[in-house]
C-alpha positions, 0 to 999 in steps of 0.5 A: 410345743413347736413344728419339731417333731421328737419322738415320745416313743421308747428308743436306745438313744436320745442324741447320736453326734458324727463327727471326730474325736481328738485329744487336747494337750492344755497347760493351762495359762503357760504358753507353750513354748515355755511349758512342761507338763500338759492336762488330756482333754478328749474332746471334738465338737460333735462328740462334745454334746454327747459327752455334756448330754450324758454327763449334764444331763443324763440322758442316752448318748452316742457317738459314731466316729474312727478309732486308733487301736494304738494307746493313745486310741485307748486313752480316748476311749477311757475318756469316752466311757466315763462320760457314758457315751456309747461308742459306734466306732470304724476302726484302723490299726496304726502301722507304728509309725505314721497312722493312721492317727486320732488328731493331737490339738494344742490348746494354752487359755492365754489370759486377760491380755494375752490370748488363747493360742490354738494349734493341731497336728491332723495329720494322717487323721484316722476321722478324717479318711471316713466316707459313705460306706464305712458306717453301719447304720443299720446298727445305730439307729434300729432301736430307735434314735432321737436325735441325730448331730452334726456339724461344719467342721467335722464337713471340712476334715477329710474328702468324704467326710461332708458326703458321710454326713449328708449320708448320715442324716439322710439315715437319720430323717428315714429313722424319725431322727431330728436331724442337727448341724452346727455350721462352725464353718472354716474356711481353713480347713476348706482351703486343704480340700479339693474343690476348697471354701465353693465345695464347702458352701456346696456341701453345706447348703447340700446337708442344709436339705436335710436338717430341721436344726441349723446351728451357727450365728451371721457369719456362719450363715453367711460364709457357710451357706453363702447368704447375703447378709451386712457386714458382721466385722461394722455391726455390735456383737450382741445385736441379734437384729442381723442374726434373724434379718438372716432368718427369712433367707434361711426359710426360703432357701430351706424350708425344711429348717424350722429352728436355728439358734446363736451364741451371742459372744464380744470379748472385752480380754481372754477372761472376760466377755459379754455372753448372750443367745437368740433362737428363731423357732417356728417364726418365733424370735426368742432372745436372753439377756446379757451375762458378763462372763470371768472365764478361765477356758473358753473351749466348748462354750459353744457346744455347751450351749448347743447341748443345753438348747437340745436337751430343753427340746428334748425334754419338752421345754417351751421353747424360751426356757429351752434357749436358757438352758444352753445359754447358761449351760454355755456359759458354766462352760467356760468356767472349766478346763477342759471341753466337756461339761463339769456342771449339773443339771441343777446348776444349770437350771439354777442360773437359767432362772437367774441363780447367782454366784454367791456361796452355795452351804 
């Protein structure tokens, strides 16, 4: 099908991700300053992919992360189990006062002309303290893993988390797994670490040397890898040409990368988005049509796209169909509260094939 060499032998896990687990407090469309109650969603960009692939697509998945042994940690562990994700935790004891902590994300949904508001408390976060040597990679990979994944938010979370990702992708490649990375470049996070944004680019480039698959839009490629490109603010958000135009630079600098993909989103209001997706695979270009989304909760849509695309690749779909599965699943994610999938595979496949929102009887 493609240059991706996906393992076909008997593996315990189809997919493993490395990242931080967080709990997200969600007051719905109510602004935080007026909120009186919250829904609690367990989340994290890398974990979301593992949870989606397990709950919607029926794959065997795992998450490598830190866990704090307190009530918040227990809440998070319960939701991880409910989603069917196998944990590989390094445990931390909470001191009863200051930490280490499981991070909190505060995120209302906004509505219409009112934008969503997201802010964080990541002080003394356990996952940010992880470093090379903390993970028993033999335990993770020895029974077989087909795909390993991490992302740019986790890379910028702690002083040594990007080093841990390099260690993880190196071990993954040695074990025969596909290695992917969602750039998700966050300058604000890198600025808080020694070396700042320059170090961020340096570490992202080091990670990219070990990858098979890169997920990220034109802005991510420019800012996260230091590649040159046109002004993304002046280009149409749904124009794939600028994205494809940068692939030549990616190919030249990282011949190991065989696949690059991203979503294309134009935000008309908090509740109304235009949505598409593109894929470059072994020199071939694939695009999806534009879908108009009525959005309930946009958080997690990009992870939903990555999950569906990865499922398509792991299940041997043709590239265009794999892309459409990602496009459809990411779109469905925006119609649910929370960060992880509530879809069924049949619903994803129907939308990917051009299904409608008519009542299903």
